[in-house]
N, C-alpha and C positions, 0 to 999 in steps of 0.2 A: 505493500500499501505507500501510498504518497501520506506521510503528515507534513501538513501544510503550516501548522504553528512553529516546527522547531525545522522544517527545511531540510527536512531528510526522507529518506526510504527505510520501511521495516520490511524485513521477511521471516517466513518463520518455515521449519519443517522442509521438506523435499526428502530427495534421495542418492546416493552413489553410485550414479549409472556408469561413471568412467571406468570403474573396474568390476563391472557386473555382480556385488555385492548385494546383500539381501537388506542392507545399511538403512533404515527410514530415521531419518534424523527430527532431533528436538531441539534444535540449536534456533535461535532467536537473534538476531542481527540487524543493525539500525547503519546505513551509510549517509553521513552527513554530505549535503549537496550544497552549503557553501562555503566557501576557504578552502582548506587542504580536506581532499576527499579522503575519509577514512572510515573503516568498519570498526563498530564497537557492539560485543556480545551481550545480550541481555542473560542475567546470571537465572533469574526464576524460568522455569519449563514447564510444558504442560505435556499432554502424553504426545509419543513419534507421530507422524502423520506425512502423508502424499497423496497428491489426488483431491483437495482441500481447495474452497477460495476463499477470500480474505476481503473485506471493505474496512474503509475508515468511516467511524462513526463519529461525524464534527459535533454532535449536539451534546456527546458523553464525554468526547475526545480521548477515542481506544480505536483498537483494533477488533474486528469481532472474525474470528474463523469459524468456519462450518465445514461439518464430513470430515473426507478423506479416508484414508486406511492405516493402519501399521506395517502392514505386510505389502511388498510389490504386487504379489498375485492375487489380489483383491479380498486378501481374507482379512477378519479383522477390521470391519468398517466402523468408523467413528459417526454416532450420530449425537457427539454433546457439541456444545457452542461455547469453546474459551473464548476469554475477551480480555484483551491486553490492555489495561491503564497507560496511557502515555505520558502524563505529567509528574514531574518528578522521579522517582525511581520507579521504571514500568513493573506492573505487579499482573500477573492472571489469576483471573477468577472464571468459574463456570456458569455461566448465564443460564437459569430455568427457566426456557421457555414452551415446557409441556411437548408432545410427541412431536417429532421430526419429520418433511419428508423422506422418502426411501432412496432416493437419490443423493445416496452419502459421497460419491466419487465422483472426479471427470466433470463436474456442473459446472455451470458460471455464474457470477452475481455481479449485482450494483447496488449502491444506494442510491435508494431515489429520495432526494431531500425533500419534495414537496408531500410525499406521504410518510415522511420519517419511519423509513422501511428498508430492509433488504431483502431484493427481489433476486431468488435463484431459479435457473430452470436446467433440466438435464434428464437424463434417461433413466429409468426404474431398472431393477434387476430383469424384469419381464420387456423391457425393451420400449415402454410407455413413457412419450413427452410429458413432460409436466412441469408445470407453472408454479411456482409458491412464492408468497410474502412471508417475512418477518416482521411483526409490529414493533417499533421498538421502544414508544411511549407510553409509558402505563406498565402495566405488567407485559413485558414480552411475549406472543404466542404466534405460533404458524399457522396461514391458513391457504388453503389453495386458493390461485387464481384460474379462471375460464375465461380467458379473451376472446372476442371475435376474432375472425377470419384464421387464413391457415399459416400455421406455424414453420418457421424454419425445419428441414429435416437433419436427423441425425444431430442432436443437441449436444452429444460427447463432447465435453472440453472449446466450445467454441469461443472465439474471443468476441468481448460484449464492451461497449460503454454506456456512459448515460450523458446523452446528448441535450445539455441544459437551456440550452436556446429553444426546444420545441418540449422539453419534458415528455422523453422517451427514450427505451432502449433500443440501442441498435447491436444487431447480431450480423458476423459475418458466416454465410454458411457456404463454403466452397469460392464462387464467383459472385455470388448472389447479396443481397443487403437485405435484412428485415428489419422492421419499425415497431416496436411496441409500444402504442402510447401508453403513456400511463397516466394522464389527469382525463377525467371524464370516464366515458364506457372505454373501459381497457381494447385495444384492439390490435392484431397484427397485419399487416400490410407489406409487400415486397415493393423495395425501392428497385428503381431501374437508372441506377449511375452510368 
């Protein structure tokens, strides 16, 4: 994630694919983006994970991490929601948001500032495409979304961004770009760039 208050990048987890080991990392690091570039380790660590997503939650100044797995071969999926507070000395805590969506690995996510929510989409283990939201105000809770229109095919690990100008999520699906309107009636549309 990008931490705009401290002008740094924050990363967590991953795996050691360079030597084909089964190592899944618990590391969390920050990279200062002003002055001299420098990596700094964050000492407190949640469980190891790979194939997860993370968003920056600006209203609570934290990084939220969803899903992933503890082993490279899709074993031990994670359905928890660790949060890293970013002010002062960063610290991890688990957010209790009730039952989570089944798409625990290789999904994509954005923070929707107008709805103060995390929007996550991906495929379930049965190959079904799903779109979920995690409300962040009040008591966090997961809820499925059922937008109109035709979604992109094959959600797994697609690049996404939040388009603040038009309040929508953009998804790159191969050579096609899909937009999900986030305000008003949620709906998918395919763009023709």
